[in-house]
C-alpha positions in Angstrom: -72.6 -220.2 -73.0 -70.7 -218.1 -75.6 -70.9 -219.2 -79.2 -68.3 -218.4 -81.8 -69.5 -218.5 -85.4 -68.1 -221.5 -87.2 -66.7 -219.4 -90.1 -65.0 -217.1 -87.5 -63.3 -220.1 -85.9 -62.3 -221.6 -89.3 -60.9 -218.2 -90.4 -58.8 -218.1 -87.2 -57.1 -221.3 -88.3 -56.6 -220.1 -91.9 -59.8 -221.2 -93.7 -61.4 -218.3 -95.5 -63.8 -220.0 -97.9 -66.5 -222.5 -96.8 -67.7 -224.4 -99.8 -68.0 -228.1 -98.9 -67.6 -229.8 -102.3 -66.2 -226.6 -103.9 -67.9 -224.7 -106.6 -69.2 -227.9 -108.1 -71.5 -228.4 -105.0 -72.6 -224.7 -105.2 -73.5 -225.1 -108.9 -75.5 -228.3 -108.0 -77.3 -226.5 -105.3 -78.2 -223.5 -107.5 -79.5 -225.9 -110.2 -81.9 -227.4 -107.7 -83.4 -224.0 -106.9 -85.0 -223.3 -110.4 -84.0 -219.7 -110.3 -85.1 -217.2 -113.0 -84.8 -213.4 -113.3 -88.0 -212.9 -111.5 -87.1 -215.1 -108.5 -86.7 -213.3 -105.2 -83.8 -215.1 -103.4 -82.6 -215.0 -99.8 -79.2 -216.2 -99.0 -78.8 -217.0 -95.3 -75.2 -216.7 -94.0 -74.1 -214.9 -97.2 -70.6 -214.3 -95.8 -68.5 -212.5 -98.5 -71.4 -212.5 -101.0 -69.8 -214.8 -103.6 -72.9 -216.9 -104.1 -75.2 -213.8 -104.2 -72.9 -212.3 -106.9 -72.9 -215.5 -108.9 -76.8 -215.7 -108.8 -77.2 -212.0 -109.9 -74.7 -212.5 -112.7 -76.1 -215.8 -113.9 -79.8 -215.1 -113.6 -80.2 -211.3 -113.2 -82.4 -211.9 -110.1 -82.6 -209.9 -106.9 -80.9 -211.4 -103.9 -81.0 -210.4 -100.3 -78.1 -211.7 -98.2 -78.3 -211.9 -94.4 -75.4 -212.6 -92.1 -74.8 -212.2 -88.3 -71.2 -211.2 -88.9 -70.7 -207.5 -89.5 -67.2 -208.0 -90.9 -68.5 -210.6 -93.4 -71.1 -208.1 -94.5 -68.5 -205.4 -95.0 -66.5 -207.8 -97.2 -69.7 -208.7 -99.1 -70.4 -205.0 -99.6 -67.0 -204.5 -101.1 -67.4 -207.5 -103.4 -70.8 -206.4 -104.5 -69.5 -202.9 -105.3 -66.5 -204.3 -107.2 -69.0 -206.2 -109.4 -71.3 -203.2 -109.7 -74.3 -205.2 -108.5 -75.6 -202.8 -105.8 -79.0 -202.5 -107.5 -79.6 -206.3 -107.5 -78.1 -207.3 -104.2 -79.1 -206.2 -100.7 -77.3 -207.0 -97.4 -79.0 -207.2 -94.1 -77.4 -207.8 -90.6 -79.5 -210.5 -89.1 -79.8 -213.9 -87.4 -81.0 -217.0 -89.1 -83.0 -217.9 -86.0 -84.9 -214.6 -86.1 -85.0 -213.4 -89.8 -85.9 -209.7 -90.1 -88.5 -210.3 -92.9 -92.2 -210.6 -93.3 -93.8 -214.0 -93.8 -93.9 -215.3 -97.4 -91.2 -212.9 -98.6 -88.9 -215.1 -100.8 -89.2 -217.6 -103.6 -85.9 -219.4 -102.8 -83.9 -219.6 -99.7 -80.3 -220.8 -100.1 -77.5 -221.5 -97.7 -74.3 -223.4 -97.6 -72.1 -224.7 -94.8 -74.2 -223.1 -92.1 -76.7 -225.4 -90.5 -74.0 -227.7 -89.1 -72.6 -224.6 -87.4 -75.7 -224.1 -85.3 -75.9 -225.9 -81.9 -78.7 -226.8 -79.6 -82.2 -225.8 -80.7 -80.8 -223.0 -83.0 -80.9 -225.3 -86.1 -84.6 -226.0 -85.6 -85.3 -222.3 -85.0 -83.4 -221.4 -88.2 -85.3 -223.9 -90.3 -88.7 -222.7 -88.9 -87.6 -219.2 -89.9 -86.7 -220.3 -93.4 -90.2 -221.8 -93.9 -91.9 -218.7 -92.3 -90.3 -216.3 -94.9 -90.6 -218.7 -97.8 -93.5 -218.1 -100.2 -96.0 -221.0 -100.7 -94.5 -223.3 -103.4 -91.0 -221.9 -102.8 -87.8 -223.8 -102.4 -85.3 -224.1 -99.6 -82.0 -225.4 -100.9 -79.2 -226.1 -98.5 -76.1 -228.2 -98.2 -73.5 -228.6 -95.5 -71.8 -231.8 -96.6 -71.0 -232.9 -100.1 -70.1 -236.4 -101.2 -69.4 -236.8 -104.9 -70.8 -239.9 -106.5 -67.6 -240.5 -108.4 -64.9 -242.0 -106.1 -61.3 -241.2 -106.8 -58.2 -242.8 -105.5 -55.7 -240.6 -103.8 -52.2 -240.9 -105.3 -50.8 -239.4 -102.0 -51.8 -242.5 -100.1 -53.7 -245.7 -100.6 -57.0 -244.5 -99.1 -60.1 -243.8 -101.1 -61.3 -240.2 -100.9 
């Protein structure tokens, strides 16, 4: 069976940014990670590198981004160069289900809007890989769905969103 990456499918229909819950959800996720300048971070499915750049700018930490999509990595490289962060950020072509890193390599593993895109046993394989490359006492922070605690009423219709 042929699989198409979820972000590739969504890009074909016009969606170029995958941030369930927007930047607010990304900020919440980052806050859960307890990142410092010394933290070694892996972002799985880094796509265009936006979160990597945000982490390096905010904390000054080293971040490695891995993505299966070569085009996404080229976009990430351009974004990293535009922000002059080549010394802090590293890009690797790789698969979340077979991460190309040694055991116990990272303090934090972060990913957004990716696990729900994996089908069959690929989700379990990816999670096993996350914990294999995570240092003892490290943190895996991930979110694919975001539901704000504050409910707002849509003026466009009478439904709660």
